[in-house]
C-alpha positions in Angstrom: 4.4 -24.8 1.4 7.0 -25.9 -1.1 5.1 -27.9 -4.0 6.4 -31.2 -5.0 7.6 -31.9 -8.4 9.3 -35.1 -10.1 12.9 -34.8 -11.1 12.5 -33.7 -14.9 9.5 -31.4 -13.9 11.6 -29.6 -11.1 14.6 -29.4 -13.4 12.6 -27.7 -16.1 11.0 -25.1 -13.7 14.5 -24.5 -12.4 15.9 -24.0 -16.0 13.0 -22.2 -17.0 13.8 -19.6 -14.1 17.6 -19.7 -14.6 17.6 -18.9 -18.4 15.3 -15.8 -18.6 11.9 -17.8 -18.9 12.6 -19.6 -22.0 10.4 -22.7 -21.7 11.6 -24.5 -25.0 15.5 -24.2 -24.0 14.4 -25.5 -20.3 12.5 -28.3 -21.7 15.7 -29.4 -23.6 17.8 -28.6 -20.8 15.7 -30.9 -18.3 16.4 -34.0 -20.3 13.2 -34.5 -22.3 13.6 -36.4 -25.6 11.5 -34.7 -28.5 12.0 -34.8 -32.3 11.6 -31.2 -33.0 11.8 -28.0 -31.3 8.1 -27.2 -32.0 7.2 -30.5 -30.3 9.4 -29.1 -27.4 7.8 -25.8 -27.5 4.4 -27.5 -27.4 5.4 -29.8 -24.3 6.9 -26.9 -22.4 3.7 -24.9 -22.9 1.7 -27.7 -21.6 4.0 -28.1 -18.6 3.7 -24.4 -17.9 -0.1 -25.0 -17.4 0.4 -27.9 -14.9 -1.0 -26.5 -11.4 2.2 -28.0 -9.6 4.7 -26.6 -12.1 3.0 -23.0 -11.6 2.9 -23.4 -8.0 6.7 -24.3 -7.9 7.7 -21.6 -10.2 5.6 -18.9 -8.2 7.1 -20.3 -4.8 10.7 -19.9 -6.3 9.8 -16.5 -7.5 8.4 -15.4 -4.0 11.9 -16.7 -2.4 13.7 -14.6 -5.0 11.8 -11.6 -4.3 11.9 -12.0 -0.7 15.8 -12.2 -0.8 16.0 -8.9 -2.6 14.1 -6.9 -0.2 15.3 -5.9 3.2 12.8 -7.0 5.9 12.3 -4.7 9.1 14.9 -6.4 11.4 17.4 -6.1 8.9 17.0 -2.5 8.4 16.8 -1.8 11.9 20.0 -3.7 12.5 21.9 -1.5 10.0 20.4 1.8 11.3 21.5 0.7 14.7 25.0 -0.2 13.5 25.2 3.3 11.8 24.0 4.9 15.1 26.7 3.2 17.2 29.4 3.9 14.6 30.1 0.4 13.8 29.9 1.1 10.2 32.6 2.9 8.1 32.4 4.4 4.6 35.1 4.7 2.3 36.3 8.1 1.3 38.9 9.3 -1.4 41.6 11.4 -0.1 43.7 13.2 -2.5 47.2 14.2 -1.1 49.5 16.8 -3.1 53.2 15.8 -2.3 55.4 19.0 -3.6 58.7 18.1 -5.7 61.2 20.2 -7.6 62.1 19.4 -11.0 65.4 21.1 -12.5 64.7 22.5 -15.9 67.0 24.2 -18.7 65.9 27.3 -20.3 66.7 28.1 -24.0 69.7 30.1 -23.0 71.1 27.1 -21.4 70.4 28.1 -17.6 69.1 25.8 -15.1 66.2 26.7 -12.9 64.3 24.9 -10.2 60.4 24.4 -11.2 58.0 23.2 -8.0 55.6 20.6 -8.9 52.9 18.7 -7.2 52.3 15.0 -7.4 48.8 14.1 -6.6 47.9 10.6 -5.4 44.6 9.4 -4.5 44.0 7.1 -1.5 40.8 5.3 -0.3 40.5 5.6 3.4 38.0 4.1 5.8 36.2 6.8 7.7 33.8 6.7 10.8 30.2 7.5 10.5 29.6 11.1 10.1 27.6 12.9 13.1 24.7 13.7 10.9 24.3 10.0 9.7 24.2 9.0 13.4 21.6 11.4 14.3 19.6 10.6 11.1 19.9 7.0 12.0 18.7 7.7 15.7 15.9 9.7 14.3 14.7 6.8 12.0 14.8 4.4 14.8 13.1 6.6 17.2 10.3 7.3 14.5 10.0 3.3 14.1 9.4 2.9 17.9 7.1 5.8 17.8 9.0 7.7 20.5 8.2 11.4 18.9 4.6 11.0 18.7 2.0 12.6 20.9 -0.9 10.2 20.0 -2.1 8.1 22.7 -4.1 4.9 21.8 -6.8 4.7 24.6 -9.0 1.6 24.4 -12.0 1.4 26.6 -15.8 0.9 26.9 -17.3 4.1 25.5 -20.7 3.0 26.2 -22.8 5.8 27.7 -25.9 5.6 30.0 -27.9 8.5 30.6 -30.2 8.5 33.6 -32.7 11.6 33.9 -33.8 12.3 37.5 -36.8 14.6 37.6 -36.4 15.1 41.3 -39.6 13.1 42.2 -37.9 9.9 43.3 -38.3 8.3 40.0 -35.9 8.2 37.2 -36.3 7.5 33.6 -33.8 6.2 31.0 -34.4 7.3 27.3 -34.9 4.4 24.8 -32.5 4.1 22.1 -34.5 4.5 18.9 
């Protein structure tokens, strides 16, 4: 649940996060009026001890962290796109184009010299077979397709009945 703050407190907390956790600067940017920087630092420190401000900052940090980390569905969607060859990758291709250059020797004779002009070009290529197989393997592992383990649930209570052949039976006590 998102904590509720008044306008200046919310502005302070947002500025505190935005400017690298500088509380004094955030206090000024939030619109608070104080006579000195020391007074601003003291007031900002008090705000940082406010339970609602702390909760709001923690809430915002959680949102920031969650946006940086891929969720399981995002990872599976990416692997599926790779497996289905819907992803492409950039690859640099260098081509050599032959050309002839006419040169003059020290004696005044002309001769032709072969040279190559190299040009680099970025080309989109399809997903490699090894990447497709790896993506399929990772998806299979996620779905536990390659395991030989079995999950068995059941009642494992054991009742032992001893029959001595005389028509009576005896059940040992659990002691």
